[in-house]
C-alpha positions in Angstrom: 9.6 16.7 -11.8 12.6 15.6 -13.9 12.3 12.7 -16.2 14.9 10.8 -14.3 12.9 11.2 -11.0 9.8 10.1 -12.8 11.5 6.9 -14.0 12.8 6.2 -10.5 9.4 6.6 -8.9 7.7 4.5 -11.6 10.4 1.8 -11.3 9.8 1.6 -7.5 6.0 1.5 -8.0 6.3 -1.3 -10.6 8.6 -3.3 -8.4 6.6 -2.9 -5.2 3.1 -2.6 -6.7 2.1 -0.2 -3.8 4.1 2.9 -3.0 3.9 5.6 -0.4 5.9 8.7 0.4 8.4 6.9 2.7 9.5 4.8 -0.3 10.8 8.0 -1.9 12.8 9.2 1.1 15.9 7.1 0.3 16.3 8.2 -3.3 15.7 11.8 -2.2 12.5 12.5 -4.2 9.9 14.9 -2.9 6.5 13.3 -1.9 4.6 15.7 -4.1 5.9 13.7 -7.0 3.3 11.0 -6.2 0.5 13.5 -6.6 1.9 14.8 -9.9 2.2 11.3 -11.3 -1.4 10.7 -10.2 -2.5 13.8 -12.0 -0.8 12.4 -15.1 -2.6 9.1 -14.7 0.7 7.2 -14.2 -0.2 6.2 -10.6 -3.6 5.5 -9.0 -4.4 6.7 -5.5 -5.7 3.8 -3.6 -5.8 5.5 -0.2 -4.5 8.3 1.8 -0.8 8.5 0.9 -0.9 5.2 -0.9 -0.5 4.8 -4.7 -0.6 1.8 -7.0 1.0 1.3 -10.4 -1.8 0.9 -12.9 -0.2 -2.0 -14.7 1.1 -3.8 -11.6 0.2 -7.5 -11.1 -2.5 -7.4 -8.5 -2.8 -10.6 -6.5 -5.3 -11.8 -3.9 -2.9 -10.4 -1.2 -2.9 -6.9 -2.6 -5.3 -5.7 0.2 -2.9 -7.1 2.8 -0.1 -5.1 1.3 -2.2 -1.9 1.4 -3.2 -2.6 5.0 0.5 -3.0 6.1 1.3 0.3 4.3 -1.6 2.1 6.1 -0.7 0.6 9.5 3.0 0.0 9.6 3.1 -1.3 13.2 0.1 -3.6 12.6 0.4 -7.3 12.3 -1.9 -9.4 10.1 -3.6 -11.9 12.3 -6.5 -14.3 12.9 -8.6 -15.2 9.9 -6.5 -13.0 7.6 -3.3 -14.7 8.5 -4.9 -18.1 8.2 -6.2 -17.3 4.8 -2.8 -15.9 3.7 -1.0 -19.1 4.7 -3.8 -21.2 3.1 -4.6 -22.9 6.5 -8.3 -22.2 6.1 -10.8 -22.1 3.2 -12.6 -19.1 4.6 -11.9 -15.8 2.9 -12.4 -12.8 5.3 -14.3 -9.8 4.0 -12.2 -7.5 6.2 -8.5 -7.5 7.2 -7.7 -8.5 10.7 -4.9 -6.5 12.2 -3.3 -6.6 15.7 -2.4 -3.0 16.4 -0.2 -1.9 19.4 -2.3 -0.3 22.1 -0.7 3.1 21.9 -0.7 3.3 18.1 -3.0 5.4 16.1 -6.0 3.4 14.7 -6.8 3.7 11.0 -9.8 6.0 10.3 -10.0 5.3 6.6 -13.1 3.7 5.2 -11.7 2.6 1.8 -10.3 -0.7 3.1 -12.2 -2.5 5.8 -9.9 -3.2 8.7 
């Protein structure tokens, strides 16, 4: 990986906090770059195909961002949406998503959905 590509990937990761392979398609960088940066400890793998910048500002909504990366057609709903908009004082222990009927359901166990 060239140093310029590494800078581009790290800049995107710093800006977004969470990055996946589709974020690298526009600048034309190969998806294996993410794995190489993880091996160099410049990115942290937080799920299948999802990487986090180690020094990114992690907020209470970070898990919502990861959920939307894992399920792009999913919609945050119910208690998760109420909590995000500060309409309720309850804090759900899992993320509530509305997933279209014909979409693939997430199988990953790292993030309770």
